[in-house]
LUMBA-758779 format. One line per field, with one value per residue: residue number from 1; residue in three letters; x negated, y, z of N, C-alpha, C, CB in turn. Coordinates in steps of 0.02 Angstrom, whole numbers, plus 50000, padded with zeros to 5 digits. Atoms other than C-alpha are relative to their C-alpha. Glycine has a CB too. Layout:
REM LUMBA-758779
num = [NUM, ...]
residuo = [ALA, ...]
npx = [X, ...]
npy = [Y, ...]
npz = [Z, ...]
capx = [X, ...]
capy = [Y, ...]
capz = [Z, ...]
cpx = [X, ...]
cpy = [Y, ...]
cpz = [Z, ...]
cbpx = [X, ...]
cbpy = [Y, ...]
cbpz = [Z, ...]
REM end
This chain:
REM LUMBA-758779
num = [1, 2, 3, 4, 5, 6, 7, 8, 9, 10, 11, 12, 13, 14, 15, 16, 17, 18, 19, 20, 21, 22, 23, 24, 25, 26, 27, 28, 29, 30, 31, 32, 33, 34, 35, 36, 37, 38, 39, 40, 41, 42, 43, 44, 45, 46, 47, 48, 49, 50, 51, 52, 53, 54, 55, 56, 57, 58, 59, 60, 61, 62, 63, 64, 65, 66, 67, 68, 69, 70, 71, 72, 73, 74, 75, 76, 77, 78, 79, 80, 81, 82, 83, 84, 85, 86, 87, 88, 89, 90, 91, 92, 93, 94, 95, 96, 97, 98, 99, 100, 101, 102, 103, 104, 105, 106, 107, 108, 109, 110, 111, 112, 113, 114, 115]
residuo = [GLN, VAL, GLN, LEU, VAL, GLU, SER, GLY, GLY, GLY, LEU, VAL, GLN, ALA, GLY, GLY, SER, LEU, ARG, LEU, SER, CYS, THR, ALA, SER, ARG, SER, ILE, PHE, SER, PHE, ARG, ALA, MET, GLY, TRP, TYR, ARG, GLN, ALA, PRO, GLY, GLN, GLN, ARG, GLU, LEU, VAL, ALA, SER, ILE, THR, SER, GLY, GLY, SER, THR, ASP, TYR, ALA, ASP, SER, VAL, LYS, GLY, ARG, PHE, THR, ILE, SER, ARG, ASP, ASN, ALA, LYS, ASN, THR, MET, PRO, LEU, GLN, MET, ASN, SER, LEU, LYS, PRO, GLU, ASP, THR, ALA, VAL, TYR, TYR, CYS, TYR, ALA, GLY, ASP, THR, TRP, ARG, ASP, TYR, TRP, GLY, GLN, GLY, THR, GLN, VAL, THR, VAL, SER, SER]
npx = [49945, 49936, 49967, 49928, 49983, 49929, 49978, 49928, 49972, 49982, 49942, 49937, 49942, 49963, 49957, 50037, 50040, 50070, 50033, 50070, 50037, 50067, 50042, 50061, 50056, 50008, 49939, 49966, 49974, 50027, 49978, 49947, 49946, 50006, 49944, 50001, 49991, 49993, 50014, 49979, 50040, 49987, 49968, 50040, 49993, 49952, 49993, 49940, 49982, 50056, 49988, 50052, 50022, 49946, 49944, 49954, 50000, 49971, 49990, 49978, 49927, 49985, 50003, 49968, 49947, 50019, 50067, 50015, 50070, 50013, 50070, 50012, 50068, 50032, 50022, 50035, 49964, 49946, 49955, 49948, 49945, 49965, 49937, 49960, 50049, 49977, 50053, 50040, 50049, 50059, 50058, 50054, 49990, 50063, 50001, 50038, 50009, 50040, 50019, 50020, 50056, 49996, 49945, 50017, 49953, 50007, 50010, 49935, 49969, 49949, 49931, 49962, 49930, 49968, 49929]
npy = [50043, 49983, 49941, 49994, 49930, 49986, 49937, 49991, 49974, 49930, 49978, 50012, 49991, 50061, 50023, 49999, 50058, 49990, 50060, 50006, 50048, 50019, 50019, 50036, 49990, 50060, 50038, 50021, 50067, 50048, 49987, 50045, 49960, 49928, 49970, 49932, 49988, 49929, 49982, 49934, 49976, 50030, 50064, 50054, 50013, 50053, 50024, 49975, 50048, 50040, 50041, 50050, 50012, 50034, 49955, 49999, 49936, 49995, 49931, 49984, 49990, 49930, 49975, 50048, 49971, 49933, 50001, 50056, 50009, 50039, 50004, 49992, 50027, 49970, 49933, 50004, 49957, 50026, 49945, 50005, 49954, 49984, 49964, 49982, 49989, 49974, 49968, 50050, 50027, 49957, 50036, 50012, 50065, 50032, 50058, 50057, 50058, 50052, 50060, 50054, 49983, 49938, 49953, 49935, 49947, 49934, 49947, 49976, 49942, 49974, 49993, 49961, 49995, 49948, 50010]
npz = [49980, 50030, 49974, 50004, 49996, 50001, 50029, 50004, 49938, 50001, 49962, 50033, 49957, 49983, 50054, 50062, 50019, 50011, 50025, 49984, 50040, 49978, 50058, 49981, 50045, 50039, 50009, 49939, 50012, 49953, 49932, 49978, 49971, 49999, 49965, 49976, 49929, 49983, 49931, 49980, 49944, 49936, 50009, 50027, 50071, 50012, 50068, 50034, 50052, 50024, 50059, 50008, 50068, 50033, 50011, 49944, 49965, 49934, 49981, 49933, 49996, 50004, 50069, 50044, 50041, 50021, 50029, 50044, 50014, 50060, 50022, 50071, 50008, 50058, 49981, 49935, 49954, 49959, 49983, 49949, 50013, 49938, 50012, 49941, 49947, 49937, 49962, 49966, 50046, 49999, 49976, 50048, 50031, 50018, 50044, 49975, 50043, 49968, 50036, 49956, 49956, 49963, 50011, 50028, 49983, 50028, 49952, 49977, 50030, 49955, 50022, 49952, 50019, 49962, 49989]
capx = [49017, 49196, 49288, 49473, 49543, 49718, 49810, 49984, 50005, 50078, 50224, 50400, 50573, 50675, 50770, 50640, 50522, 50336, 50224, 50058, 49924, 49770, 49634, 49493, 49320, 49328, 49457, 49586, 49627, 49518, 49591, 49694, 49795, 49823, 49932, 49973, 49955, 49998, 49950, 50038, 49950, 49936, 50008, 49938, 49904, 50044, 50070, 50194, 50193, 50085, 50068, 49972, 49878, 50029, 50145, 50231, 50280, 50321, 50384, 50399, 50579, 50572, 50539, 50630, 50744, 50658, 50478, 50415, 50239, 50165, 50001, 49940, 49790, 49757, 49739, 49656, 49790, 49915, 50060, 50180, 50344, 50425, 50607, 50730, 50587, 50617, 50521, 50464, 50371, 50248, 50076, 49908, 49928, 49784, 49752, 49691, 49619, 49549, 49453, 49375, 49231, 49284, 49412, 49409, 49492, 49524, 49497, 49681, 49802, 49919, 50106, 50213, 50403, 50494, 50668]
capy = [49837, 49837, 50001, 50021, 50194, 50249, 50384, 50457, 50518, 50686, 50780, 50728, 50765, 50632, 50528, 50555, 50434, 50416, 50294, 50247, 50156, 50062, 50051, 49926, 49944, 49769, 49640, 49604, 49435, 49344, 49426, 49298, 49431, 49616, 49735, 49904, 49954, 50117, 50205, 50352, 50464, 50376, 50216, 50047, 50005, 49899, 49794, 49874, 49752, 49613, 49512, 49351, 49294, 49187, 49336, 49301, 49462, 49507, 49668, 49745, 49749, 49938, 49955, 49805, 49856, 50024, 49982, 49871, 49803, 49735, 49690, 49745, 49633, 49712, 49884, 49825, 49914, 49876, 49998, 50029, 50106, 50193, 50246, 50323, 50387, 50428, 50540, 50384, 50331, 50472, 50395, 50365, 50222, 50101, 49979, 49806, 49662, 49497, 49356, 49199, 49290, 49462, 49599, 49764, 49927, 50091, 50258, 50297, 50422, 50534, 50519, 50650, 50643, 50799, 50795]
capz = [49839, 49781, 49803, 49839, 49809, 49853, 49759, 49750, 49928, 49969, 50042, 49999, 50066, 50155, 50030, 49897, 49813, 49799, 49707, 49782, 49686, 49741, 49609, 49627, 49552, 49485, 49435, 49569, 49495, 49621, 49776, 49869, 49956, 49940, 50035, 50103, 50284, 50369, 50528, 50607, 50734, 50902, 50830, 50784, 50604, 50535, 50381, 50262, 50118, 50051, 49893, 49865, 49712, 49673, 49674, 49839, 49930, 50107, 50184, 50354, 50412, 50419, 50232, 50162, 50020, 50000, 49955, 49815, 49801, 49641, 49557, 49387, 49353, 49184, 49263, 49424, 49522, 49658, 49659, 49802, 49750, 49897, 49883, 50005, 50110, 50292, 50413, 50506, 50349, 50380, 50401, 50321, 50199, 50170, 50030, 50080, 49981, 50039, 49961, 50033, 50117, 50173, 50185, 50091, 50137, 50052, 50135, 50153, 50081, 50180, 50156, 50242, 50235, 50291, 50365]
cpx = [50064, 50030, 50075, 50018, 50075, 50014, 50076, 50032, 50017, 50059, 50063, 50057, 50033, 50049, 49966, 49960, 49927, 49970, 49926, 49967, 49932, 49961, 49935, 49946, 49983, 50067, 50030, 50028, 49979, 50021, 50058, 50060, 49984, 50060, 49990, 50014, 50010, 49987, 50021, 49957, 50021, 50032, 49952, 50010, 50046, 50003, 50067, 50025, 49938, 50021, 49942, 49981, 50053, 50062, 50051, 49993, 50032, 50002, 50016, 50075, 50019, 50001, 50035, 50059, 49985, 49933, 49992, 49925, 49992, 49925, 49997, 49927, 49963, 49972, 49959, 50032, 50053, 50045, 50046, 50051, 50040, 50061, 50035, 49956, 50031, 49943, 49955, 49951, 49936, 49941, 49944, 50008, 49934, 50011, 49955, 49994, 49955, 49984, 49976, 49952, 50007, 50062, 49973, 50056, 49986, 49993, 50064, 50024, 50059, 50067, 50039, 50071, 50033, 50074, 50041]
cpy = [50024, 50061, 49994, 50073, 50009, 50067, 50004, 50027, 50074, 50014, 49991, 50008, 49932, 49983, 49997, 49937, 50021, 49934, 50004, 49949, 49988, 49976, 49970, 50011, 49939, 49964, 49979, 49930, 49951, 50012, 49956, 50037, 50074, 50029, 50073, 50001, 50075, 50010, 50072, 50023, 49968, 49931, 49948, 49995, 49940, 49982, 50024, 49949, 49963, 49960, 49952, 49993, 49963, 50042, 50002, 50066, 49994, 50073, 50006, 50013, 50073, 50028, 49954, 50033, 50069, 50002, 49939, 49998, 49958, 50000, 50007, 49978, 50032, 50069, 50002, 50045, 49962, 50058, 49984, 50053, 50010, 50044, 50013, 50012, 50034, 50034, 49950, 49963, 50041, 49963, 50005, 49929, 49974, 49941, 49946, 49947, 49950, 49943, 49948, 50023, 50063, 50040, 50066, 50049, 50063, 50052, 50030, 50061, 50021, 50004, 50036, 50009, 50050, 49986, 50059]
cpz = [49968, 50035, 49990, 50012, 49994, 49967, 50003, 50063, 49994, 50045, 49960, 50049, 50014, 49945, 49933, 49989, 49989, 49977, 50016, 49954, 50031, 49939, 50025, 49947, 49959, 49995, 50068, 49994, 50054, 50073, 50019, 50027, 49995, 50036, 50017, 50074, 50010, 50074, 50013, 50059, 50066, 49996, 49973, 49925, 49990, 49926, 49972, 49950, 49977, 49939, 49991, 49927, 49959, 49989, 50056, 50039, 50068, 50020, 50074, 50000, 49989, 49929, 49951, 49964, 49975, 49964, 49956, 49985, 49937, 49985, 49924, 49989, 49942, 50015, 50064, 50052, 50038, 50020, 50058, 49984, 50063, 49984, 50066, 50061, 50061, 50037, 50036, 49954, 49998, 50033, 49948, 49974, 49973, 49954, 50030, 49946, 50035, 49953, 50051, 50054, 50041, 49983, 49973, 50016, 49962, 50054, 50027, 49962, 50043, 49965, 50055, 49973, 50046, 50006, 49977]
cbpx = [50006, 50048, 49973, 50036, 49963, 50029, 49974, 50031, 49953, 50015, 49992, 50001, 50051, 50036, 50059, 49956, 50027, 49964, 50011, 49990, 49994, 50003, 49987, 50014, 49940, 49946, 49987, 50057, 49978, 49925, 50018, 49974, 50013, 49993, 50014, 50052, 49939, 50069, 49926, 50075, 50006, 50043, 50060, 50017, 49931, 50069, 49996, 49986, 50033, 49975, 50011, 50024, 49936, 50018, 50033, 49987, 50036, 49960, 50055, 49961, 50026, 49952, 49928, 50024, 50062, 49998, 49946, 50041, 49964, 50039, 49967, 50013, 50003, 50050, 50060, 49926, 50031, 49973, 50042, 49970, 50044, 49953, 50045, 50050, 49942, 50031, 50029, 50044, 50030, 50015, 50017, 49930, 50052, 49963, 49977, 50033, 49970, 50036, 49944, 49967, 49941, 49938, 50039, 49988, 49998, 50060, 49958, 49997, 50022, 49980, 50033, 49967, 50036, 49987, 50013]
cbpy = [49998, 49941, 50063, 49953, 50041, 49998, 50008, 49938, 49989, 50023, 50074, 49929, 50047, 50009, 50043, 50059, 49968, 50026, 49993, 49981, 50024, 49945, 50062, 49926, 50021, 49953, 49938, 50048, 49975, 50000, 50074, 49952, 49979, 50028, 49962, 50043, 49974, 50026, 49989, 50000, 50076, 50044, 50006, 49934, 49987, 50021, 49923, 50067, 50035, 49953, 50043, 49932, 49960, 49940, 49982, 49940, 50052, 49958, 50032, 50061, 49976, 50039, 50009, 49939, 50002, 50046, 50001, 50006, 49968, 50028, 49934, 50073, 49925, 50005, 50045, 50018, 50059, 49962, 50019, 50008, 49974, 50036, 49960, 49944, 50042, 49944, 50048, 49951, 49995, 50065, 49925, 50012, 50004, 49979, 50020, 49971, 50021, 49974, 50016, 49945, 50005, 50042, 50012, 49995, 50014, 50016, 50054, 50015, 49986, 50068, 49931, 50068, 49931, 50068, 49987]
cbpz = [50076, 50002, 49968, 50050, 49946, 50071, 49928, 49983, 50057, 49931, 50021, 49968, 49968, 50067, 49996, 49998, 49937, 50065, 49924, 50074, 49928, 50055, 49956, 50009, 50039, 50030, 49958, 50016, 49932, 49996, 50009, 50051, 50072, 49928, 50061, 49962, 50041, 49981, 50017, 50019, 50005, 50038, 49953, 50034, 49968, 50023, 49997, 49966, 49940, 50055, 49936, 50027, 49999, 50039, 49939, 50046, 49959, 50052, 49959, 50028, 50067, 50041, 49980, 50040, 50039, 50060, 50055, 49934, 50060, 49939, 50022, 49975, 49991, 49943, 50007, 49991, 49963, 50063, 49939, 50073, 49942, 50050, 49952, 50015, 49974, 50043, 50050, 50034, 49930, 50037, 50015, 50031, 49943, 50062, 49930, 50063, 49932, 50060, 49948, 49960, 49960, 49987, 50065, 49923, 50075, 49956, 49969, 50072, 49927, 50027, 49983, 50014, 50004, 49969, 50073]
REM end
């Protein structure tokens, strides 16, 4: 089955930047929607940013203006550029992709922002 693998997580100081990338094992052209979710310990998983096959994007209010989602169909990747990081951004970040028939999830990558 299709694999989604996140990379780019790590430890960063508040105010810093980090670039996450989701790499798919096949073309992402056919995915109707893709996005990034995150889940902090003891918290519900929340949508951070999404992008449709048509290029329309949406962001959680908490990250608007700081995060940028994009799609690189040629590379089969979906980057998430995270700037001006805050301690409350600390979470496991998950890549998501959906087509007509099912949802796909990556295994997650840890992002820790120190104050």
